[in-house]
N, C-alpha and C positions, 0 to 999 in steps of 0.2 A: 504494500500500500504506500502510495506517495502522498505526502502532505507538505504544504508550505510552512516553513518555520521562519520566524522573524525575531531578531534580537535588537532591542531598542537600547543603544548605548549612549554615553555622554557625548561622544564625538561623531558617532556614525550609527545609522540604522541599517542592518544587514539582513538579507533574506535569501533563502534557497529552498527548493523542493528537496525533501528528505525521504528516503526509503526507510520507513519507521520499523520495518521488520528486521533490519540489520543495523540501523543507526548510522546510515551513511548519506551524505549529500549526493545528489545525482546530477547537479549542474554546477557551473561556476557561481560562486556567491556574488550577489549583486548588492552594492553598498552605496548609500547616499548620505551626505552630511546631515547630522542632526540639526534641525532648525535652531537658530539663535533663540534662547530663552525657552525653547521646547514647549510652546503653547499647544493646547489640544488640537485646535483646527489645523495648525501647521504640521504637526506630527501625523495627523490623520491623512493629510494630503500625501506625505511621503510614503506612508504605508500603502496608500492607494497606488502610487507610482510603482512600488515594488511588485504589487499584485499584477499590475498591467504589464510590467516588464516580462513576467513569466506567462502572461495571458492566462492567469489563474482563475479557476471557476470553483474549486473545492474548498474544504475547510482550511483555515489558517490559524496557526498557533503563534502567539506573540508574547515573548518574555519582556516584562515591563519593570522599570526601576522604581517600584513602589510596593507598598502593601496592597494586595488585591483580594477583596472578598466579594464573591458573587458578581464578579465583573466590574466592581466599583473600586476606584483608587481611593485609598485612605491616608496616603502620605505623599510628600513631594520634596524630598531632600535635595535632589539634583535636577529637578525639572520645575516648570512654572507652577506656582501655588494654586492656580486655577484648576489643576488636575484633581485636587482634593474634592471628593464628592462626585466626580465625573464618572459616568458609566462608560468605561473604555470599550467594553464589548459592543455596545450600541453604536458608539462613535466609529469604531473601525469597521463594523458591519456596513454602516452607511457609506463609508469611503471605498469599500471594496466590493460591495454587493455579494459577499461570501459569508458563510458561517465563520465566526471568529471566536477564539477562546484565548483568554488572557490570564497569565499567572506572573508571579514575581520572577524577575529575570534570573536571580541566583537559584531559585527553586528549579527553573527550567534547566540550567546547567547541571544541577545536582541530579536531576532525573536521568539525563543522558549518561552521566558518569556512573551512576549506580546500576543502570540497566545494561549498558554496553561498554562502559569504560573501566577504569582501574578500581572502581568500587564494586564491580560485578560479583565478586566472591565474598564480599563483606556483608553478610546477612545478619550478623550478631553484633551487639554493642552499638556505640555511638560513632558515626562518621560525620565529619564536618567538611563541607565543600565551601571554599571561599573564592569569590571572584574578585580579583585585584585589578581594578581599572580606574575609571574616574572616581569611583568610591570603593567601598568594600561591601560586597554582597555576601550573604551567608545562607547556606542550606544545611539543615541538620536532619540526619536520618537516625532513627532509633530502631534497631533490629530490622533495617531495610525500609522502614516506613517514614515518609517525609513529615516533618513538623513544619508547616508552611509559615511564610512571612516572618521569619525570625529577626531579620534586620540588625544583626550584631555588628555591623559596620559602625553603628552609632553608640557602641559601648564607649563610655567616657574614660579616657586615659590622659592624665596630666591636664585635666580641665578642657579637653577637646574631644570631639568625636574621633574614634579610632581612624576612620577613613581620612580625616584631615591630616593625620600624621603618617599613616602607613599604606594608603592607597597608592596606585601607580601615578596618579595625577600629582599627589603630594611629592612623590620621589622626583618627578620631573620639575615641578614648580620650585622645589628647594635645591635643585641641582645636586642631589645626593649621589655619592658613590655607591656601588653595590654593598660595600662594607657598612656604610652609614645606614643604608636602607635596611640591611639585615638586622641592625640593632633595633630599629623601630619596629620591624615586623616581629622580631623575637619578643619584644615587650607585649605586643598584642596577642601573639599566640600563647604566651605564658598565661595571660588572663583567661583565654579560652580554655586552656588546660585546667586551670583552677575551677572554672565553672562546670565543665562537662566531662573531664577525664576521658577524652575521646580515644578510640582505637586507631584512628587515622585522620590526618588532614589531607584533603585533595585541593590543589591550587589550580584555579582556572582564571580566565580573563586575559587581558592583553599582556600582562607581565609574565604570564606562565610560560611563554615561549623562551624566556631568558632564565629559566629556573636554574640552570647549571651555574649561573654567576652568583647566586645568593643562597641556594639551598644549603651548600656545605658550610655556610657562615652562620646559620641559625642555631641557637642554643636552646633546644627544646627536647622534651622527653618522648613526644609522640612521633611515630613514623609519619613521614610526609612524602607525597608523590605529586608530580605534575599531572594534570588532567590529560587523559588520552586524547581528548578532542581539542585541548588547548582553548583558543578563543572561538572555536566552532560549537562548543558545548551548548551555548544558549539557543542557537538555531535548531540544533538537533533535538534538544529536550522540549522546546516549545512545540515542534512538529509532533513529537510523540504524545505530548499532553493533549493536543488538539485531536489527534487521531483517536485516542482513547475516549475522550469526551464525546466526540461526534458519533462514534460507534455506539456508546451507551445511550445517546439521545434517540438513536434509531431503534 
């Protein structure tokens, strides 16, 4: 089964059809810049352009950078505040004329990694998937079951949201070396260890492709692995989520 997956990121919105039976993209990924301030109407237009690019007529899964409950956005840390209370499912349906299914973007990445990626064999204990990009997204799985909308990128460390210190955007903004970045990320991961005693950390997002530069510098007790899908995980997981929801609806 082929389903369109879309990943809404801070700098770009990416989409691609995915074979959800094997967790693989079947075309070249199509990317458009995230509109300035990421207002609902402007984002919906971009989602519509992505659907048109693939001449898409079927279900669409969208990984969204916010708490999502029943299709409605309940937070807006890195997007326009007018998203709060917006029914994202209805908005994207109107823009694409396709069935749309929306979930938190880190949850989407986590679903991909736990189903087809490096978390596939981890059905017991706590596994934490972290997306390191513009911010920090978190997806937590307990015995293989997702606990949705955790948003632990907003854990306060030294008076600031963790993502303001240890996200990839913070690394670039502050001109950190990999050694300096590893110190900040270690501090964040240590806090997550204290809270959850995880069996495994999985790192996804834009900075995951450079994992060899900072993983060896981290001072943590928990095993840590780069996501199999790297920054493709959000697209793949969103498509998988949409396929499952669409099938259940029928």
